[in-house]
N, C-alpha and C positions, 0 to 999 in steps of 0.2 A: 607272771602266770600267761597261759595261752589266752584265756579269757580276757585279760586286759589288753591285749594285742588285736583282738578282734572286736573289742568294743567299738560302737559307731559313736562319733561325737559331731554333733548338729553344728553345721558352719553358719547357715542362714534361716531366717525365719520370715516368711512373706505373710502379709495378712490377706486373708480372703474375705471380703466383704459379705460374698453370698453366704459364707459359713458362719459369720459374724464370730470368728475366732482365728487363731493363728495355728499354721499348719506347717511342719517342716518340709522344705523344697530339696535340701541337699544334705548329703552326709558325706564324712570322710572316715575311713578306717584310721583308728589310732595308729599312728607310725610306730614301728618295733623301735626298740631300746634295749641297752643293756642294762638300764637302770629298773627295767620293770615297767611299773606305769608311766606312761608318756602322756600325759594328759595335755590338753591345750590351755595355754596360761593367758592367751588374748587373741584377738582378731580385729581386723579392720577392713572395711570396704574401701576400694579405690573411689576417688571422687566421680569418675564417670560411671561407677558400678560395674564394671567389667571384670575386676580381679578381687579376690578375697585373699588376705594375707594373715596367716597364724603364725605363732610362735609357741611351741611345746616345752616341756620340762627339760628337753636334751638340748636346749639352747639354738635349735635350727628353726629359721624362719621358712616356711613353705607359702608357695604361690599357687593358687587355684584360678583358673579362668572361670567366671560364671557364663554358664550357658545364655543365650539371647532368649530364651523361653522362660527365664527366671521370673518367678511370681505367679506363673500360671499355675493353679492347683493341678495335682496329679494323682493318680492311685498310690503310688509309691514314691519315697524321696529319690533323687537322682544321686548316683555316686559320683563323687568328684576325686580326681586323683591330682596330686600337685604336678606342674608343669616345670618348676624350678625350685631350688632349695638354697638357701644360704646359712653356713653355719658361723655363729659368732663364738668368741673365745670364751665367754662366760654367761651367766644367766643375764637373759635381755631384760633390761629395766623398762624401756620404753620404744616405740617406733611409730611412723607415721607416714603417709603418702605424701607427694609433691603435691600441693593444691591444684596445679594445673594438668593434671594426669589425665591423658587421652589416649586411649589404646592405638588410635590411627597414626599418633604422633611419636615415634620412639623416644625421641629426645626427652620428652615429658614423662616418659616411664620409669620413676624411680621413687625410692622411699629412704627414710634414714632411720638410723638404729642406735641404740646406747646400751652397752652392756657392761657390766660389772669390770672395773679396772681396766677398760678399754676406751679408747676415743670414739667419736661420733663417726659412723660411716654411712655414706651415700652409696646405696646399691642399684644398680639397674633392676626394674621390676619385670624385665622380659627373660633374663638369664639369672639373676640372683648374685651376678659378679660385682665386685667392688669398683665403684667410679671414683671415689674421692674419699679422704679422711680429714676429719676436722679436730685438732687436738686442743682440748680446753686445758689451760693452766691456772692453777689455783693461786693465791696471794704469796706463797713462798716459791713459785715457779715450778711446781710439780705437775705433772699431768694427772687429771683426775676424770670421773666419769660423770655424765649427766643422769640425773634421776628421772628428768621428765625431758620431752621434745616437742617443737611444734615448728613450722614454718611461719612466716611472716604471709599476711594475705596474699600479697603478689608473689610470693615464692623466691624472692630475691634474697632473703635472710633465714638463717636458722636460730631460733633461740631455745637455749638449754637451761633446764632449771637446776640449780645447785645448791649445797647447803649455804644460805644467805645471799646468794647471788643468781642472777639472771646473766648468761653470758651470749652475746650475739656473734654470729659468724655471718661471712659474705659466702654466699653459695657459689660464686664464681672465684673465689680465692681459698682454697683448701689449705689448711694449716691452722694458725693460732687464730684466737677469737679477736675480734675487732673492737669489742666494746665488753665492759663488765659493768653491770647495774647493781648496785648494793641495796639490798631489800630493807634492812634495818639496821640500825647501830645502837638503839636503844635496848636495854635489858628490861624485861618485865619486871614490875615490883610485885613482891608478894601480897596478895590481898587477903 
């Protein structure tokens, strides 16, 4: 419906100590979709606070630059428009920014995504374009998808969460995982 397309989605909340409450500082219109309702399924701040990344029900990731005056209370929320988008091939399961992300250094401006029935993608956070692909293989050598993702603290490795395994990828070496960490081999007994 038209109303769902014009519905506003709050992207960021900032604490306003002088008001002793939370106030909405940014809004973005719900992106149009052939499916109708295209609600935001998740959002992340970049480590330097300059970018907000959202994923919607249409499996498109949208990047918004956060204005420098963010967090300053205003009379009305500011409207944000995405500066870049990246469509994934299926429902997005998880995504996160590179821990060393700094807007001033383009090489650090990237994020990883996992979507159903697709490998892990490293994307450029300035354009949304694909930088690299990491293909997780299961115990029978089939490509599978990660349910969760994160970077190691130094950003050199990607860790993906899978059924019964954590799989580790070298950021500098796209392709197959370099390690599989089995989480448990014991079956729980009935209590």
